[in-house]
LUMDO-662985 format. One line per 10 residues: number of its first residue (from 1); their letters; for each residue x, y, z of C-alpha. Coordinates in pm, whole numbers, plus 32768, in hexadecimal, padded with zeros to 4 digits. Example, Ala and Ser with C-alpha at 12.3 -4.5 7.8 and 13.67 -1.06 7.14 Angstrom:
% residues 2
1	AS	84CE:7E3E:830C  8557:7F96:82CA
END
This chain:
% residues 344
1	MHSGKMMLLD	500C:B2AA:2915  50B7:B375:2802  516A:B4C2:283B  50BE:B4D2:298C  4F65:B4D6:28EB  4E37:B404:294D  4DD1:B2FA:2852  4C59:B31F:2829  4C24:B1C0:27A0  4C8D:B146:28F9
11	FQPEQLVDLM	4B60:B1F5:2995  4A19:B13D:29C9  48ED:B20E:2950  4886:B25F:2AB8  49E5:B2E2:2B03  49BD:B3DE:29E8  48A5:B47D:2AB6  499E:B4CB:2BCC  4A97:B550:2ACD  4999:B63A:2A2C
21	QSMGQPVYRA	491E:B6B8:2B7E  4A85:B6FC:2BEB  4AA5:B7D3:2AAF  4966:B892:2B04  489A:B7E7:29F2  4732:B764:2A05  46FC:B5EC:2A23  4676:B5C7:28C2  47CF:B621:283A  484E:B4D7:28CE
31	RQLATWLFQK	4747:B41A:2804  47B2:B4D0:26C8  491F:B488:270E  48D6:B317:2752  4819:B2FC:2607  4944:B38A:2549  4A3F:B2AC:25FA  498A:B161:2616  4886:B15C:24FD  4906:B244:23EA
41	MAASFEEMLD	4A6E:B1DA:2435  4AF8:B33C:2410  4C74:B34F:2410  4C91:B4C5:2458  4BD6:B5DF:2506  4BBA:B69B:23B9  4AB7:B59A:2348  49D3:B5DC:2474  4910:B6F1:23CD  47EF:B70A:24C5
51	LPLSLRRSLQ	48E1:B75C:25E0  4931:B8D2:2605  4A80:B938:2574  4AEB:B9BD:26C9  4AAA:B866:2768  4B64:B7B0:2654  4C90:B894:2688  4C84:B85E:2800  4C76:B6E6:27CD  4D9A:B6F5:26D9
61	EVAAVGQPVV	4E73:B790:27E9  4E39:B682:28F0  4DCB:B54B:2832  4DF7:B479:26FA  4D04:B382:265E  4E0F:B274:266C  4DB1:B1B4:2531  4ED3:B0EC:249C  4F5A:B137:2340  4F46:B033:222B
71	VCRQVSAGNE	50B3:AFF1:21CD  506D:AEDD:20D6  4F45:AE1E:2045  4F66:ACCE:1F95  4E4B:AC22:1EDB  4E3C:AAA8:1EA4  4E17:AA1B:1D46  4CA1:A9D8:1D66  4C56:AB27:1E11  4BCF:AA62:1F39
81	AEKYLLQYPD	4CD5:AADA:2034  4D80:AC28:2068  4E9D:AC52:215E  4EE0:ADA6:21F9  5023:AE0C:22A4  4FC8:AF27:2391  50A5:B015:2454  5042:B0BC:259C  50B3:B219:2608  51D2:B186:26D7
91	GQRVECVLMT	525A:B0CE:25A5  51E4:AF72:260C  5157:AEA0:24EF  5056:AD88:24DD  4F9D:ACCB:23CD  4E2C:AC85:239E  4D73:ABCB:228C  4C26:AC14:21E2  4B79:AADF:2159  4A50:AAEE:206D
101	YRHGRSLCVS	494B:A9D9:2085  47EC:A9AD:1FFD  4764:A9FD:2158  4827:AB44:217E  4979:ABE1:21C1  4A43:AB5A:22E4  4B6E:AC10:237A  4C79:AB4A:2430  4D17:AC3A:252B  4E55:AC25:25FA
111	TQAGCRMGCR	4E40:AC59:2773  4FB7:AC6B:27BA  50E9:ACD5:26F5  5191:AB82:26E3  5141:AA69:27D7  51E7:A9BF:28FF  512E:A873:28F4  523B:A7C2:282B  5159:A6D7:2763  523D:A61E:2672
121	LCASTIGGLA	5148:A628:254E  512A:A7A1:253D  51ED:A8C4:24A6  5156:A9CB:258D  5220:A952:26B7  5371:A966:2601  5422:AA8C:26A3  5347:AA7C:27D9  525F:AB86:2866  52A6:ACF5:281E
131	RNLTAGEIFG	517D:AD7B:28E5  5008:AD63:2924  4F1D:AE30:284F  4E21:AF14:28F8  4CAB:AEF3:28B3  4CC5:B02A:27D8  4DE7:AF9B:2713  4D25:AE59:26D0  4BF9:AF2E:2669  4CE2:AFFC:258D
141	QLAAVSRKKK	4D19:AECC:24AE  4BA2:AEB9:246F  4B8F:B031:2436  4CB6:B043:2346  4C40:AF1E:2270  4AD5:AF98:226E  4B4B:B0ED:21F0  4C27:B054:20E5  4B17:AF6B:2065  49F0:B059:209A
151	ERITHLVLMG	492A:AF21:20F4  488E:AEA4:2234  4948:AD8C:22E2  4847:AC92:2360  4917:AB8E:241C  4A46:AB9C:2501  4B40:AA8D:2558  4C44:AACF:2663  4D3D:A9E1:25C6  4E54:AAC1:2546
161	SGEPLDNLAQ	4FA3:AAD9:25F5  4F9B:AABA:276E  4ED3:A9F1:286C  4D8E:AAB0:28B5  4D67:AA1F:2A13  4ECC:AA8D:2A67  4E4A:ABF2:2A39  4CF1:ABB3:2AC8  4C9D:AD05:2B65  4CDC:ADC3:2A1F
171	VERFLLLVTS	4C32:ACB6:294D  4AFA:ACCF:2A28  4AF7:AE4B:2A02  4B13:AE21:2889  49F6:AD24:2880  4911:AE06:294B  4962:AF25:285E  4920:AE6E:2715  47D6:ADE1:2792  475A:AF24:2835
181	AQGPQISWRR	4642:AFFF:27AC  473C:B11D:277C  4837:B03B:26CD  481D:AF77:2585  471A:AE90:2626  47B1:AD47:25B4  46E1:AC27:263A  477B:AB52:274E  4724:AA1F:2680  4801:AA9E:2566
191	ITVSTCGLVP	4935:AAB7:2645  4A30:A99E:267D  4B3D:A9AC:2788  4C5E:A8BA:2761  4D3D:A830:2875  4E59:A737:288D  4DBF:A6C1:29D5  4DEF:A7C2:2AEC  4D03:A727:2BEA  4CD5:A85B:2CCE
201	GILALARRGW	4C72:A92B:2B9F  4B7A:A826:2B24  4AD7:A81E:2C7D  4ACD:A99B:2C89  4A1E:A9A5:2B35  492F:A894:2BA7  48C6:A96E:2CCE  4882:AA8F:2BE0  4782:A9B8:2B2E  47AB:AA71:29E5
211	PLTLAVSLHA	471D:A9A8:28BE  485B:A9B6:27F0  4910:A888:275C  4A3D:A804:2816  4B41:A75B:273A  4C43:A688:27F2  4D82:A62A:2739  4DB5:A4BB:278D  4E9C:A420:2684  4ED7:A2E1:274F
221	PDDQLRNQLM	4DF8:A1E2:2801  4EE4:A190:2923  4FC5:A24B:2A15  510B:A1B3:299E  50E5:A230:2837  503E:A376:2899  515D:A3C7:2988  5249:A3B3:285D  5173:A48A:2777  50E0:A57F:2873
231	PVNKKYPLSE	51AA:A5D9:29AC  506D:A666:2A50  4FFD:A4FD:2A83  5109:A4CA:2B8D  505A:A5D0:2C63  4EF1:A57C:2C04  4EE3:A40B:2B9B  4DC3:A379:2AD8  4D02:A302:2C0C  4CF0:A46A:2C90
241	LMQACQEYVR	4CAD:A4F8:2B37  4B88:A40A:2AFA  4AF1:A45F:2C4E  4B05:A5D1:2BF8  4A61:A58D:2AA7  4946:A4CD:2B51  4913:A5F7:2C39  4912:A6E5:2B10  47FF:A61B:2A65  473A:A609:2BAC
251	CTGRRITFEY	4749:A783:2BE4  470C:A7F7:2A80  4650:A6DE:29D4  473D:A715:28AF  47E8:A604:27E9  4965:A60D:27FA  4A37:A5FB:26BF  4B78:A534:26DB  4C85:A590:25DF  4D5A:A467:2576
261	TLLAGVNDTP	4E6F:A49F:247A  4ED1:A35C:23CC  504A:A32A:23B5  50CE:A216:22D5  514C:A0F0:23A6  5120:A1AD:24EF  4FB1:A1B4:2556  4EEF:A133:2429  4ECE:9FB7:2453  4D8A:9EF4:2493
271	AHAAALVRLL	4E11:9EB4:25F4  4E27:A02C:262F  4CC3:A053:25AD  4C47:9F41:269A  4CF7:9FEB:27C0  4C57:A135:2760  4AFE:A092:275B  4B3A:A00C:28BC  4BAE:A164:2934  4A81:A222:28AA
281	KGLLCHVNLI	496B:A121:28D9  4839:A1BC:297C  48AC:A326:295B  47DB:A41C:288C  48E2:A466:2789  4950:A46B:2621  4AAA:A41F:2595  4B3F:A502:248D  4C4A:A43D:23D3  4D4B:A532:234C
291	PYNEVPERPF	4E37:A4EF:2229  4F92:A551:22A9  5015:A693:2213  518A:A664:21F8  527B:A751:22A8  53E8:A751:2235  5473:A73F:2398  539B:A612:23F5  53DD:A4A2:239B  5271:A43C:2367
301	RRSRRMEEFR	51C3:A3E0:2222  5054:A3DB:21BD  4F9F:A290:21F1  4EF4:A1E3:20CE  4E0A:A127:21B8  4D0B:A23D:21EF  4BD8:A180:2174  4C42:A034:220F  4C73:A0E0:2360  4B26:A196:2345
311	HCLLQGGVKA	4A75:A04E:22F2  4B08:9FAD:242D  4A83:A0C9:2503  4929:A0BB:2464  491F:9F42:2496  496C:9F7F:2606  484F:A079:2629  4922:A1B7:2627  48B5:A2C3:252F  49D3:A33A:2455
321	TVRRSLGGDI	4A12:A409:231E  4B48:A45F:2255  4B85:A5D3:225C  4BAD:A684:2110  4D08:A71E:2109  4D12:A887:2092  4E3C:A967:2053  4F57:A869:2059  4FF7:A90D:1F2A  5026:AA53:1FEE
331	DAACGQLRRR	5087:A9B0:213B  4F33:AA15:21C6  4EAE:A8BC:2218  4E83:A828:2373  4FCB:A82B:2435  508B:A8FF:2339  505C:AA5D:23C6  5185:AB1D:244A  51F8:AC89:2459  52D1:ACAF:2329
341	SPQV	52B8:AD5F:21DC  5294:AC7A:20AD  53D3:AC0F:1FFB  53E5:ACD5:1EB9
END
């Protein structure tokens, strides 16, 4: 909420019908409004030219679109990644990253301002959790970047700051919106949801049966090491996490992606690779090996054993690739997002 006004991006398209009827408007006005908000990505009522002026003025009095403002945009050296710092009406800021690939444009969105998971590899958790984002605020990142670029975003990854499954109700609302006929109609198969391993959330998504890609941040092949790197493991150890992943595959038929960031001298030896093979054997999955993107406050360094580690996994029958790292020069790579303005 802002100045007591309703944020229209937080409405599902069907809720706009109730809003229009309460204002004495015909149902088709809700469809027009939904098109402006969720497909044309309008930031103001002035743009909604097929709505009567009287209706636009009435809406202005009680509601706001709620789209965030672009505070800053940074472009990586190769133009492959663009980082946006966005500010919401209440002053809260988040970052999102647009990545350009041969197969399309992928937007990495944040689902929380900050994060409370405490993973030691990541910058997003430094400073803790400020607050959850609403479905409309997550959508606002897509809307603001789409407007700025004047290009269609084809893929979504929920891998920015925050743990998506720690904000599951709003994340599910957002996913239903972006895939709906009255929204931007992004295919489920072009959406990836990342988690550090919140088992109840994984099981809830499994029951939904949506054909999206689940990416599980693993980073260690045993509980002892994972407890050190990822505090969530103390609550949901690997045995429980793997059971949940099996259930996810059973319910959705979708292959799980495991994210594994290689840290020099920490989790990158052939013994670690062999343990990872044992952990994942028989599960429909793929391992994404991630070059570590260094964070000043963290002690870790990038491993030089990427290919050796990948070879060990392949030899053990586990499919693995090394992820291309984009945007490291603008602190926009995996694990580097936070809520600050760039240092000038």
